Backbone as CSV, one residue per row, in Angstrom:
resi,resn,N_x,N_y,N_z,CA_x,CA_y,CA_z,C_x,C_y,C_z
1,MET,-19.990,-0.707,-2.276,-19.005,-1.760,-2.186,-17.694,-1.274,-2.803
2,LEU,-16.603,-1.577,-2.155,-15.291,-1.157,-2.639,-14.796,-2.071,-3.752
3,ARG,-14.127,-1.449,-4.711,-13.450,-2.228,-5.748,-12.178,-2.836,-5.153
4,ARG,-11.642,-3.831,-5.829,-10.445,-4.519,-5.346,-9.283,-3.552,-5.127
5,ASP,-9.058,-2.619,-6.060,-7.951,-1.670,-5.901,-8.192,-0.727,-4.727
6,GLU,-9.456,-0.404,-4.462,-9.767,0.457,-3.312,-9.527,-0.292,-1.999
7,VAL,-9.852,-1.577,-1.984,-9.593,-2.389,-0.794,-8.090,-2.436,-0.525
8,SER,-7.323,-2.564,-1.586,-5.864,-2.567,-1.449,-5.368,-1.243,-0.870
9,ASP,-5.904,-0.130,-1.353,-5.508,1.184,-0.836,-5.845,1.315,0.647
10,VAL,-7.042,0.887,1.012,-7.460,0.949,2.420,-6.535,0.083,3.271
11,HIS,-6.187,-1.087,2.760,-5.309,-1.989,3.500,-3.927,-1.362,3.713
12,GLU,-3.406,-0.673,2.710,-2.102,-0.015,2.845,-2.132,1.043,3.942
13,VAL,-3.200,1.825,3.990,-3.321,2.853,5.035,-3.462,2.191,6.397
14,ARG,-4.278,1.130,6.467,-4.438,0.418,7.734,-3.096,-0.103,8.231
15,MET,-2.292,-0.633,7.316,-0.981,-1.153,7.724,-0.135,-0.058,8.359
16,LEU,-0.114,1.109,7.759,0.683,2.209,8.300,0.187,2.622,9.685
17,VAL,-1.090,2.838,9.800,-1.661,3.327,11.055,-1.594,2.252,12.138
18,GLU,-1.996,1.037,11.806,-2.061,-0.004,12.823,-0.688,-0.482,13.269
19,MET,0.288,-0.463,12.387,1.644,-0.827,12.806,2.158,0.186,13.828
20,ARG,1.914,1.453,13.573,2.336,2.498,14.507,1.594,2.361,15.836
21,ALA,0.303,2.097,15.757,-0.490,1.931,16.981,0.022,0.739,17.791
22,ALA,0.374,-0.337,17.123,0.878,-1.511,17.836,2.200,-1.201,18.546
23,ARG,3.068,-0.464,17.871,4.342,-0.086,18.502,4.109,0.783,19.749
24,LEU,3.225,1.759,19.596,2.926,2.631,20.730,2.261,1.853,21.859
25,ALA,1.359,0.953,21.511,0.677,0.146,22.525,1.678,-0.693,23.306
26,ALA,2.631,-1.268,22.609,3.642,-2.092,23.284,4.471,-1.266,24.259
27,GLN,4.720,-0.020,23.932,5.520,0.849,24.790,4.724,1.413,25.958
28,ARG,3.428,1.628,25.760,2.649,2.410,26.723,1.558,1.629,27.439
29,ARG,1.411,0.383,27.165,0.273,-0.377,27.673,0.284,-0.475,29.199
30,THR,-0.920,-0.638,29.718,-1.108,-0.857,31.152,-1.611,-2.284,31.339
31,GLY,-1.726,-2.708,32.567,-2.292,-4.029,32.843,-3.718,-4.149,32.339
32,ALA,-4.489,-3.092,32.496,-5.874,-3.097,32.003,-5.915,-3.200,30.479
33,ASP,-4.967,-2.547,29.815,-4.899,-2.638,28.353,-4.639,-4.079,27.914
34,VAL,-3.702,-4.734,28.580,-3.366,-6.118,28.231,-4.576,-7.025,28.461
35,ALA,-5.291,-6.819,29.551,-6.494,-7.616,29.823,-7.540,-7.405,28.726
36,ALA,-7.716,-6.168,28.287,-8.684,-5.880,27.216,-8.259,-6.546,25.909
37,LEU,-6.959,-6.555,25.635,-6.452,-7.212,24.432,-6.714,-8.718,24.479
38,HIS,-6.447,-9.333,25.628,-6.694,-10.769,25.774,-8.179,-11.092,25.598
39,LYS,-9.031,-10.286,26.204,-10.483,-10.512,26.118,-10.955,-10.403,24.667
40,ALA,-10.499,-9.378,23.969,-10.913,-9.190,22.572,-10.380,-10.317,21.694
41,LEU,-9.143,-10.722,21.923,-8.555,-11.804,21.130,-9.305,-13.113,21.358
42,GLU,-9.651,-13.387,22.594,-10.418,-14.603,22.897,-11.801,-14.541,22.240
43,GLY,-12.435,-13.379,22.269,-13.730,-13.219,21.599,-13.616,-13.484,20.108
44,ARG,-12.535,-13.055,19.533,-12.296,-13.271,18.108,-12.086,-14.758,17.809
45,ARG,-11.352,-15.439,18.663,-11.119,-16.881,18.480,-12.426,-17.669,18.573
46,ILE,-13.238,-17.326,19.566,-14.515,-18.020,19.753,-15.422,-17.786,18.546
47,ALA,-15.480,-16.550,18.090,-16.327,-16.231,16.931,-15.841,-16.959,15.685
48,ALA,-14.526,-17.035,15.500,-13.980,-17.718,14.323,-14.290,-19.211,14.384
49,ALA,-14.157,-19.788,15.556,-14.435,-21.219,15.709,-15.907,-21.526,15.437
50,GLY,-16.776,-20.607,15.823,-18.207,-20.784,15.605,-18.670,-20.292,14.248
51,LYS,-17.738,-19.816,13.458,-18.028,-19.284,12.123,-19.112,-18.201,12.168
52,ASP,-19.033,-17.360,13.202,-19.977,-16.245,13.377,-19.300,-14.971,12.884
53,ASP,-19.559,-14.619,11.627,-18.887,-13.471,11.011,-19.155,-12.170,11.748
54,THR,-20.394,-11.962,12.158,-20.744,-10.714,12.848,-20.000,-10.602,14.178
55,ALA,-19.995,-11.679,14.944,-19.284,-11.673,16.227,-17.786,-11.509,16.009
56,PHE,-17.252,-12.109,14.938,-15.834,-11.969,14.637,-15.482,-10.508,14.354
57,VAL,-16.280,-9.857,13.524,-16.023,-8.447,13.199,-16.119,-7.595,14.463
58,ASP,-17.129,-7.853,15.301,-17.266,-7.091,16.556,-16.042,-7.286,17.446
59,ALA,-15.586,-8.530,17.572,-14.414,-8.811,18.405,-13.144,-8.222,17.797
60,ASP,-13.054,-8.236,16.475,-11.894,-7.657,15.800,-11.839,-6.147,16.028
61,ILE,-12.988,-5.504,15.952,-13.052,-4.063,16.234,-12.638,-3.806,17.682
62,ALA,-13.107,-4.638,18.603,-12.731,-4.478,20.020,-11.229,-4.637,20.198
63,LEU,-10.632,-5.578,19.470,-9.185,-5.787,19.560,-8.427,-4.552,19.074
64,HIS,-8.817,-4.036,17.928,-8.127,-2.855,17.385,-8.371,-1.615,18.255
65,THR,-9.545,-1.526,18.838,-9.832,-0.425,19.760,-8.941,-0.517,20.993
66,ALA,-8.765,-1.737,21.502,-7.903,-1.931,22.678,-6.458,-1.559,22.364
67,VAL,-6.002,-1.882,21.166,-4.643,-1.490,20.760,-4.534,0.030,20.739
68,GLY,-5.526,0.687,20.146,-5.526,2.159,20.094,-5.551,2.773,21.479
69,ASP,-6.370,2.195,22.352,-6.431,2.698,23.728,-5.083,2.574,24.418
70,ALA,-4.434,1.437,24.243,-3.125,1.236,24.865,-2.095,2.201,24.292
71,ALA,-2.192,2.457,22.999,-1.239,3.365,22.351,-1.330,4.771,22.919
72,HIS,-2.492,5.143,23.388,-2.688,6.504,23.889,-2.596,6.608,25.410
73,ALA,-2.161,5.531,26.061,-2.100,5.523,27.524,-1.201,6.630,28.075
74,ALA,-0.049,6.868,27.452,0.867,7.903,27.946,0.237,9.288,27.819
75,LEU,-0.485,9.510,26.748,-1.162,10.795,26.573,-2.222,10.995,27.651
76,VAL,-2.992,9.958,27.905,-4.023,10.034,28.940,-3.393,10.268,30.305
77,ASP,-2.289,9.580,30.584,-1.606,9.763,31.866,-1.121,11.208,32.031
78,ALA,-0.588,11.783,30.968,-0.108,13.166,31.031,-1.261,14.135,31.277
79,VAL,-2.366,13.907,30.604,-3.541,14.771,30.815,-4.051,14.619,32.236
80,ALA,-4.137,13.373,32.715,-4.618,13.126,34.081,-3.721,13.783,35.117
81,ALA,-2.421,13.851,34.826,-1.462,14.474,35.743,-1.416,15.990,35.581
82,ARG,-2.262,16.515,34.677,-2.295,17.949,34.396,-0.939,18.464,33.885
83,ASP,-0.241,17.571,33.173,1.059,17.915,32.607,0.853,18.291,31.137
84,GLY,0.438,19.522,30.928,0.121,19.998,29.587,1.303,19.960,28.643
85,GLU,2.453,20.284,29.149,3.662,20.271,28.316,3.943,18.870,27.791
86,ARG,3.920,17.898,28.695,4.172,16.509,28.286,3.078,16.013,27.348
87,ALA,1.824,16.314,27.647,0.715,15.895,26.784,0.879,16.474,25.383
88,GLY,1.239,17.736,25.311,1.451,18.369,24.018,2.612,17.751,23.267
89,ASP,3.696,17.447,23.982,4.859,16.817,23.349,4.513,15.434,22.797
90,ILE,3.766,14.658,23.580,3.376,13.315,23.144,2.493,13.393,21.906
91,LEU,1.499,14.268,21.954,0.584,14.391,20.824,1.309,14.908,19.589
92,ARG,2.178,15.862,19.776,2.933,16.405,18.646,3.802,15.317,18.001
93,ALA,4.455,14.520,18.824,5.293,13.436,18.294,4.453,12.420,17.529
94,GLU,3.283,12.079,18.051,2.400,11.135,17.366,1.934,11.705,16.031
95,LEU,1.535,12.958,16.038,1.054,13.578,14.801,2.178,13.719,13.773
96,ASP,3.375,14.094,14.220,4.519,14.196,13.308,4.827,12.848,12.671
97,GLN,4.822,11.797,13.475,5.128,10.471,12.948,4.032,9.982,12.001
98,THR,2.794,10.252,12.333,1.695,9.857,11.457,1.780,10.592,10.131
99,LEU,2.058,11.874,10.183,2.189,12.660,8.959,3.345,12.144,8.101
100,ALA,4.451,11.801,8.736,5.595,11.261,7.984,5.213,9.937,7.322
101,LEU,4.478,9.111,8.014,4.029,7.839,7.429,3.092,8.071,6.254
102,LEU,2.198,9.017,6.400,1.252,9.305,5.327,1.926,9.894,4.104
103,ARG,2.993,10.620,4.304,3.713,11.254,3.188,4.719,10.306,2.524
104,ALA,5.046,9.215,3.211,6.032,8.273,2.667,5.440,7.525,1.473
105,PRO,6.283,7.240,0.485,5.787,6.453,-0.648,5.348,5.063,-0.187
106,THR,4.264,4.567,-0.738,3.739,3.259,-0.322,4.153,2.150,-1.255
107,ARG,4.779,2.491,-2.371,5.180,1.444,-3.322,6.605,1.623,-3.722
């Protein structure tokens, strides 16, 4: 079990990563990504209304997975198009930005 300060640390990292993923998802999402987001969000609402913690966590994971999938849509498209240069550029930009976020002071 995590201590309160450890939960806070995990939350800070989640904020950095998930905020970036949300921005990328908004820029790169497809219609299928949006449908997956709606489905996961509805599952989360139903679970919350029924006070089903396990179903809520499962739906929440599905929601965050859908955001991650949408964030990587441009990378997948580049790979599918056999555009190695573009795929490498996209991945490099994502990794550079993630590294900058991780190195930034959190307080």
